[in-house]
C-alpha positions in Angstrom: 55.2 79.4 27.5 54.9 78.2 24.1 57.2 79.5 21.6 56.1 81.5 18.6 56.9 78.5 16.5 54.8 76.2 18.6 51.8 78.6 18.5 51.9 78.7 14.7 51.9 74.9 14.6 49.0 74.7 17.0 47.0 77.2 14.9 47.6 75.4 11.7 46.5 72.1 13.3 43.4 73.7 14.6 42.5 75.2 11.2 43.0 71.8 9.6 40.8 70.2 12.2 38.0 72.7 11.5 38.3 72.1 7.7 38.2 68.3 8.2 35.2 68.6 10.5 33.4 70.7 7.9 34.1 68.2 5.2 32.9 65.3 7.3 29.9 66.7 9.1 28.7 69.5 6.9 26.4 67.5 4.5 24.5 65.8 7.3 23.8 69.1 9.1 22.6 70.7 5.8 20.2 67.8 5.0 18.7 67.8 8.4 18.6 71.5 9.0 17.5 72.8 5.5 15.3 70.4 3.6 14.4 72.9 0.8 18.1 73.0 -0.4 18.9 70.3 -3.0 21.5 67.8 -2.0 25.0 68.1 -3.1 25.8 66.3 -6.3 29.0 65.1 -4.7 27.1 62.8 -2.3 25.8 60.6 -5.1 27.7 61.2 -8.2 26.4 58.1 -10.0 22.7 58.9 -9.7 22.6 62.4 -11.2 19.0 62.9 -12.7 18.4 64.2 -16.1 17.3 67.9 -15.9 13.4 68.1 -15.6 13.1 70.4 -18.6 14.2 67.7 -21.0 11.5 65.1 -20.1 7.8 66.2 -20.2 5.8 65.1 -17.1 3.1 62.4 -17.7 -0.4 63.8 -17.1 -1.9 62.5 -13.9 -5.1 61.2 -15.8 -3.0 58.9 -18.1 -0.6 57.6 -15.4 -0.6 53.8 -15.5 0.0 52.2 -12.2 2.4 49.2 -12.2 0.2 46.2 -11.6 1.1 43.3 -9.3 0.9 39.8 -10.7 -2.0 38.9 -8.3 -4.3 41.9 -9.2 -3.6 42.7 -12.9 -6.4 44.9 -14.4 -7.2 46.2 -17.8 -5.4 49.4 -18.8 -8.6 51.2 -19.9 -12.0 51.4 -18.2 -14.6 48.9 -19.4 -17.5 50.2 -21.5 -20.7 48.6 -22.9 -20.5 47.7 -26.6 -23.2 48.6 -29.2 -26.5 47.0 -28.3 -27.5 44.1 -30.4 -30.3 44.6 -32.9 -33.8 44.1 -31.3 -35.1 40.5 -31.7 -37.7 40.0 -34.4 -40.5 37.5 -34.2 -40.7 35.4 -37.3 -44.3 35.7 -38.6 -46.2 32.4 -38.5 -47.4 31.5 -42.0 -51.2 31.5 -42.1 -53.5 30.1 -44.7 -55.5 32.3 -47.1 -58.2 33.3 -46.2 -57.2 33.4 -42.4 -58.8 30.5 -40.5 -60.4 30.6 -37.1 -57.5 29.7 -34.8 -58.3 28.4 -31.4 -56.0 27.3 -28.6 -54.7 23.8 -29.4 -55.6 24.0 -33.1 -52.9 22.8 -35.6 -51.9 25.6 -38.0 -51.7 24.3 -41.5 -49.3 26.0 -43.8 -50.2 26.7 -47.4 -53.7 25.4 -46.7 -56.7 27.3 -48.1 -59.4 27.0 -45.4 -62.9 27.7 -46.6 -65.1 29.4 -44.0 -68.8 29.1 -43.9 -71.5 30.8 -41.9 -74.3 28.3 -41.4 -77.9 28.9 -40.1 -79.8 25.9 -38.9 -83.6 26.2 -38.8 -86.7 24.1 -38.5 -89.6 24.0 -41.0 -91.1 27.1 -39.4 -87.9 29.0 -40.0 -87.1 29.1 -36.3 -83.4 28.9 -35.5 -81.9 25.8 -33.8 -78.9 26.7 -31.7 -77.8 23.4 -30.1 -76.4 21.4 -32.9 -73.0 19.7 -32.1 -70.1 19.7 -34.5 -70.4 15.9 -35.1 -73.9 16.4 -36.6 -72.6 18.6 -39.4 -71.4 17.3 -42.7 -69.8 19.3 -45.5 -69.6 18.4 -49.2 -67.7 20.1 -52.0 -68.8 18.9 -55.4 -70.3 15.9 -53.6 -67.0 15.0 -51.9 -67.1 14.9 -48.0 -64.8 17.4 -46.4 -63.2 17.3 -43.0 -64.3 20.1 -40.6 -61.2 22.0 -39.3 -62.8 24.6 -37.0 -66.2 25.0 -35.5 -67.8 27.5 -33.2 -71.3 28.8 -32.4 -70.1 31.8 -30.3 -71.4 35.2 -31.1 -68.9 37.2 -33.2 -68.9 40.8 -34.3 -70.8 41.7 -37.5 -69.8 44.0 -40.2 -72.8 44.8 -42.4 -74.1 47.3 -44.9 -77.6 48.7 -45.2 -78.4 49.6 -48.8 -81.7 51.3 -49.4 -83.4 52.0 -52.7 -84.5 55.6 -52.6 -86.0 55.8 -56.1 -89.5 57.0 -56.6 -90.9 53.5 -56.5 -90.4 53.4 -52.7 -91.8 56.9 -52.0 -94.7 55.7 -49.9 -92.6 53.2 -47.9 -89.5 55.3 -47.2 -90.3 56.4 -43.6 -91.2 52.9 -42.6 -88.0 51.6 -44.2 -86.0 54.2 -42.2 -87.7 53.1 -39.0 -86.9 49.4 -39.8 -83.3 50.4 -40.4 -83.1 52.1 -37.1 -84.5 49.0 -35.4 -81.7 46.9 -36.9 -79.0 49.4 -36.0 -80.2 49.8 -32.5 -79.6 46.0 -32.0 -75.9 46.4 -32.8 -73.6 45.0 -30.0 -70.1 45.8 -29.1 -67.8 45.3 -32.0 -70.5 45.5 -34.7 -70.0 48.0 -37.4 -72.4 49.3 -40.1 -72.3 51.4 -43.2 -75.1 53.1 -45.1 -75.8 53.4 -48.8 -78.6 55.0 -50.7 -79.0 54.2 -54.4 -81.0 55.1 -57.5 -79.2 54.9 -60.8 -75.6 53.8 -61.5 -74.3 57.4 -61.1 -76.2 57.8 -57.8 -74.9 55.1 -55.5 -73.9 57.0 -52.5 -72.1 56.1 -49.3 -74.0 58.1 -46.7 -72.0 56.8 -43.7 -69.0 54.5 -43.9 -68.4 51.8 -41.4 -68.9 52.9 -37.8 -70.1 51.6 -34.4 -71.6 55.0 -33.6 -75.4 54.5 -33.6 -76.1 58.2 -33.5 -74.2 58.8 -36.7 -76.0 55.9 -38.4 -79.4 57.0 -37.3 -78.7 60.6 -38.5 -77.6 59.1 -41.8 -80.9 57.2 -42.2 -82.8 60.4 -41.4 -81.1 62.1 -44.3 -82.5 59.7 -46.9 -84.8 61.2 -49.4 -86.6 60.1 -52.6 -85.1 61.0 -56.0 -86.0 60.1 -59.5 -83.9 57.9 -61.7 -83.6 54.4 -63.3 -82.9 52.0 -60.5 -79.6 50.1 -60.6 -80.0 47.4 -58.0 -77.4 45.1 -59.4 -74.7 47.8 -59.4 -75.6 48.8 -55.9 -75.4 45.3 -54.6 -72.1 44.6 -56.5 -70.4 47.6 -55.0 -71.9 47.4 -51.5 -71.0 43.6 -51.1 -67.5 44.3 -52.4 -67.1 47.0 -49.8 -68.3 44.7 -47.0 -66.0 41.9 -48.2 -62.9 44.1 -48.3 -63.4 45.8 -44.9 -60.8 44.6 -42.4 -59.9 41.8 -44.8 -56.7 40.0 -43.8 -56.8 41.0 -40.2 -55.1 38.2 -38.2 -57.6 36.3 -36.1 -60.6 38.2 -37.6 -63.7 36.0 -37.4 -66.4 38.7 -37.9 -69.5 37.9 -39.9 -70.1 40.0 -43.0 -73.6 40.7 -44.4 -75.5 43.1 -46.6 -79.1 44.1 -46.0 -80.9 45.5 -49.1 -84.3 47.2 -49.2 -85.7 47.6 -52.7 -88.6 46.9 -55.0 -86.3 44.4 -56.8 -86.7 45.9 -60.3 -83.4 46.6 -62.0 -83.7 49.0 -64.9 -80.3 50.3 -65.9 -77.3 48.6 -64.2 -73.8 48.6 -65.7 -73.1 45.0 -64.5 -75.0 42.0 -65.6 -76.6 39.4 -63.3 -73.9 36.8 -64.0 -71.1 39.3 -63.3 -72.7 40.0 -60.0 -73.0 36.4 -59.0 -69.5 35.6 -60.2 -68.3 38.3 -57.9 -70.4 37.1 -55.0 -68.9 33.6 -55.2 -65.5 35.2 -54.4 -66.9 36.8 -51.2 -68.2 35.5 -47.9 -71.1 38.0 -47.6 -74.6 37.0 -46.7 -77.3 39.0 -48.4 -80.7 39.7 -46.8 -83.2 41.3 -49.1 -86.5 43.0 -48.2 -88.4 43.2 -51.5 -91.4 45.5 -51.9 -92.5 43.8 -55.2 -96.3 44.1 -54.8 -96.5 47.3 -56.8 -94.6 45.9 -59.8 -96.5 44.9 -62.9 -97.5 41.3 -62.8 -98.4 40.7 -66.4 -95.9 39.0 -68.7 -95.6 38.7 -72.4 -94.4 36.0 -74.8 -91.0 37.6 -75.0 -90.4 38.7 -71.5 -91.2 37.9 -67.9 -93.2 40.2 -65.8 -91.2 42.8 -63.8 -92.5 41.3 -60.6 -91.4 37.7 -61.5 -88.0 38.9 -62.5 -87.6 40.8 -59.2 -88.7 37.9 -57.1 -86.3 35.5 -58.9 -83.4 38.0 -58.5 -84.1 38.5 -54.8 -84.5 34.8 -54.1 -81.3 33.9 -55.9 -79.3 36.6 -54.0 -80.5 35.1 -50.7 -80.0 31.5 -51.6 -76.6 31.7 -53.2 -75.1 33.7 -50.3 -76.8 31.9 -47.4 -79.0 34.9 -46.6 -82.7 35.3 -46.6 -85.4 37.0 -48.7 -88.5 38.8 -47.3 -91.5 39.9 -49.3 -93.6 42.1 -47.0 -97.3 42.6 -47.8 -97.2 46.0 -46.2 -95.0 48.3 -44.2 -96.6 46.9 -41.1 -94.5 43.8 -41.6 -91.2 45.7 -41.3 -90.7 45.6 -37.5 -91.0 41.8 -37.4 -88.8 41.4 -40.5 -86.2 43.6 -38.8 -86.3 41.4 -35.7 -86.0 38.3 -37.9 -82.9 39.6 -39.6 -81.3 40.5 -36.2 -82.0 36.9 -35.0 -80.6 35.4 -38.2 -77.4 37.4 -37.9 -76.9 36.4 -34.3 -77.7 32.7 -34.4 -75.2 31.1 -36.8 -72.4 28.5 -36.7 -68.9 29.4 -38.1 -67.4 26.3 -39.7 -64.3 25.9 -41.9 -62.8 23.1 -43.8 -59.7 22.3 -45.8 -60.8 21.4 -49.3 -59.6 18.2 -50.7 -59.5 19.6 -54.2 -56.3 21.8 -54.2 -56.5 22.8 -57.9 -56.4 26.6 -58.4 -58.1 26.6 -61.7 -60.8 29.2 -61.4 -63.6 26.7 -61.4 -66.8 26.9 -59.4 -67.1 24.4 -56.5 -70.6 23.6 -55.2 -71.0 23.5 -51.4 -73.6 21.6 -49.4 -74.0 21.4 -45.6 -76.2 18.8 -44.0 -77.1 18.0 -40.4 -78.1 14.7 -38.8 -81.8 14.3 -38.0 -82.3 13.0 -34.4 -85.4 11.0 -33.9 -88.4 12.7 -32.3 -87.2 16.2 -33.1 -88.1 18.9 -35.7 -86.6 18.8 -39.1 -83.2 20.4 -39.2 -82.3 22.5 -42.3 -78.8 23.9 -42.8 -78.5 27.1 -44.8 -75.2 28.6 -46.1 -73.7 29.8 -49.4 -74.1 27.4 -52.3 -70.5 27.4 -53.5 -67.2 29.1 -54.0 -64.9 30.1 -56.8 -61.4 28.6 -56.7 -58.9 31.3 -57.6 -56.5 30.7 -60.5 -52.9 30.2 -59.4 -50.6 33.2 -60.1 -53.4 35.4 -61.4 -56.1 37.7 -59.9 -59.7 37.6 -60.8 -60.5 39.7 -63.9 -63.2 42.2 -63.1 -65.1 44.6 -65.4 -64.6 48.3 -65.0 -65.6 49.7 -61.6 -68.5 51.9 -61.0 -67.3 54.3 -58.4 -69.3 55.4 -55.3 -69.4 59.2 -54.8 -67.6 60.1 -51.6 -70.4 62.5 -50.5 -74.0 62.9 -51.3 -75.3 65.9 -53.1 -77.5 68.4 -51.4 -81.2 67.8 -51.2 -83.2 69.6 -53.9 
C-alpha cells in the first residue's frame, strides 16, 4: 500500500498533469467547438487589431477593389460627355436676284444675274414653242451677253388682276367679271392670284390677297361693284405691280413668273404718281403687264394744247405692255373678252425663262436697254422675241429712292 506521503505526491503530479493538459489543448478545443467566441489574445499577441469603434467602416458602394496588373480598370463608371453642338450647314452664297439653278450649273458668287421672260411669236401673234437656246441672242446697251440659264418648262405664275370699277366701265363690268373668272379657272397647281378693284387714289382696294383657292377668287370677283370717282390708273398699277414683285421675293430657287392683268378704260384722271415715276419703278421689277383697254368710249377729239383722252389712254396702255414684255388688248366690244382671256392664258404659259450675267458691273443707277433676238431659219415664219425693254442698275450701297407710298386699304367698304 502506498504511504500517505506517496499518495500526496501522486495527487500533486496528477493535478499538475491536468493543468498542463489544459494549457496545451484548451485553445484548440475552444476554437473548434465554439466558433462564436473570440480567440484568445494570447495566441497571437503581435496581431492585435485596433478596436472597431475607432475606424469607421467604408461604405460598400464606395469600396474600391484592388486591381490586378492585367485587368486594371477606371475607378469610376464611364459616362457620356456633353453632346457637341449640332452641325450647321454653311449657306451657299447666291447672286442677287436669285438665278435659276439647275443640276450641273456653276454657281457664280457676287454675280447679278438678270432674268428675262421671253415670248416668241410669229407675225400673226401665234406662240412659237420650239426655239432652242442657241438661237437666242441677248444684248444690253448693244453689247452681246452670255446666256447663263435657259428653260422653257412651265413654271408657277403669281399674278394680280386689277379691275377699274369706276363709272366708265358700268356697262362692261359683268363681262369683265366673267373674263376674270375664265382666267382664274385656268390656274394650275402652284399658281396664285390676288384681286384689286380701283377707282380714285384713296379707293385702291385689295379684295383678295394671293391665294390658289379659286372659290375665294371667284367670290371676290362677284363682289365687284361700280362706284363714282376720279380714276387713278397709274397709282393702281404702281401699287399692284409692286405687290406682285415683292411676293415671295428672295425665296431660294424661286422661278415663278410674275404678271399683272389690268382691265380699264385707260384714262388716268387723278393719280398721285406721275407716269415717269411709274415706269422708273417698273424698270426695277420683273413683272409683265397685260392690259385690256376699253378705250372706245373715250373722247377722240384733241386740241392744240392737249391730246385726246383716247390717244393718251392708248399710248399709256401700249407703253405699259411693251416696256414690261406684256401685251395690250383693245376690244371692240365685250364679246371679244372670252378670246382675249384665252390669249392671256396662252401668253402666260408659253414663255422662255432666260438669264444672263451682265458684262457691265457698274452699280450706278443707270438704265440699261435690253434686246433679245432669235435666229430666222429659212422656210419658216418670222420669229419675234418679246420681253422687257430694259432694267435699272441699282446704286451700290444705297436703295432706290421712292416717293411717298399710297397705301392700299386692308378691307373694302360695304356696298352702298
